C-alpha positions as CSV (number, residue, x, y, z in Angstrom):
1,M,0.0,0.0,0.0
2,S,1.4,3.4,-1.0
3,E,1.7,6.4,1.3
4,P,-0.9,9.1,1.0
5,T,0.1,12.1,-1.2
6,F,-0.6,15.4,0.5
7,L,-0.4,18.7,-1.5
8,R,0.6,22.0,0.1
9,A,-2.5,24.3,0.0
10,L,-2.0,27.4,2.1
11,P,-0.1,28.7,5.0
12,L,-2.1,28.1,8.2
13,G,-1.6,31.8,9.1
14,D,-3.6,32.8,6.0
15,L,-6.7,31.0,7.3
16,P,-7.9,32.3,10.7
17,V,-10.1,30.2,12.9
18,N,-13.8,30.4,11.9
19,S,-13.0,31.2,8.3
20,M,-12.9,29.3,5.0
21,R,-11.1,29.8,1.7
22,S,-11.1,28.2,-1.7
23,V,-8.0,26.8,-3.3
24,E,-7.2,24.9,-6.5
25,L,-5.4,21.6,-6.0
26,G,-4.7,19.0,-8.6
27,G,-7.3,20.5,-10.9
28,R,-10.0,20.5,-8.2
29,S,-11.7,23.4,-6.3
30,V,-11.3,22.6,-2.6
31,L,-12.8,24.5,0.3
32,L,-10.5,24.8,3.4
33,C,-12.4,25.4,6.6
34,H,-10.6,26.3,9.9
35,I,-12.8,25.9,12.9
36,A,-12.2,25.3,16.6
37,Q,-11.9,21.5,16.0
38,G,-9.2,21.9,13.4
39,V,-8.7,22.3,9.6
40,F,-11.0,20.4,7.2
41,A,-11.2,20.2,3.4
42,V,-14.2,19.4,1.2
43,D,-15.0,19.9,-2.5
44,E,-15.9,23.6,-3.1
45,I,-18.7,23.2,-5.6
46,C,-22.2,22.7,-4.2
47,T,-23.7,19.3,-5.2
48,H,-27.1,20.9,-5.7
49,G,-26.7,24.1,-7.7
50,E,-23.0,24.0,-8.6
51,A,-22.4,27.3,-6.8
52,R,-19.0,28.1,-5.2
53,L,-19.3,27.4,-1.5
54,G,-16.4,29.7,-0.8
55,E,-18.8,32.6,-1.7
56,G,-21.2,31.4,1.0
57,R,-21.0,31.4,4.8
58,L,-19.4,29.3,7.5
59,R,-21.4,29.0,10.7
60,G,-19.8,26.7,13.2
61,V,-19.3,23.4,11.3
62,R,-22.0,24.4,8.7
63,V,-21.0,25.7,5.2
64,I,-24.0,27.4,3.7
65,C,-24.3,27.7,-0.1
66,P,-24.8,31.2,-1.4
67,L,-27.2,30.2,-4.2
68,H,-30.1,28.2,-2.6
69,G,-29.0,27.9,1.1
70,A,-28.1,24.2,1.1
71,S,-25.7,23.4,3.9
72,F,-23.0,20.9,4.5
73,D,-20.8,19.7,7.5
74,C,-17.3,21.0,6.7
75,R,-15.8,18.1,8.7
76,T,-17.4,15.3,6.7
77,G,-19.1,16.8,3.6
78,A,-22.5,15.5,4.8
79,V,-25.6,17.3,3.9
80,L,-27.1,19.2,6.8
81,G,-29.8,21.2,5.0
82,A,-31.9,21.0,1.8
83,P,-32.1,21.5,-1.1
84,A,-28.9,19.5,-1.4
85,S,-29.2,15.7,-1.1
86,V,-25.7,14.6,-2.3
87,P,-22.8,15.0,0.1
88,L,-19.5,16.8,-0.8
89,A,-16.4,14.8,-1.2
90,R,-14.2,15.1,1.9
91,H,-10.4,15.3,1.8
92,A,-7.9,14.5,4.5
93,A,-6.2,17.7,5.8
94,R,-3.3,18.3,8.1
95,V,-0.9,21.0,9.2
96,V,2.8,20.5,8.7
97,D,5.4,23.1,9.4
98,G,2.8,25.9,9.4
99,W,1.2,24.8,6.0
100,I,-2.2,23.2,5.4
101,E,-1.8,20.1,3.3
102,V,-4.6,18.2,1.6
103,E,-4.9,14.7,0.3
104,L,-7.4,14.7,-2.6
105,A,-10.0,12.0,-2.3
106,G,-12.0,10.2,-4.9
107,A,-15.7,10.5,-5.2
108,A,-16.4,8.2,-2.2
109,A,-19.3,9.3,0.0
110,P,-18.2,11.0,3.3
111,A,-19.1,9.7,6.8
112,T,-22.2,10.7,8.6
113,P,-21.5,13.6,11.0
114,T,-21.9,13.3,14.8
115,L,-23.5,16.5,16.0
């Protein structure tokens, strides 16, 4: 089994706690979210209306789409509010030497959140 490949995304200092930011990694739009529980990464494009979630809002663990108000758990990608019904892909994220690094995942469904 091969080691995971993490890509450098952003210096941690550029993403304050309780904020989110979009980055392009490996040809994908990824949304980085820094909350009290840590740094998390999910696909940035809403699965309902294809809007950019980075233009929406972050409220606690909830990312709210700017187009129709669908919401997702930034930790898992799970749908928290309609009209979306398909979860976002979740990507492993870590902080190494002051940098946020992300391992891009396939299209596998994320885990169900524990709220």
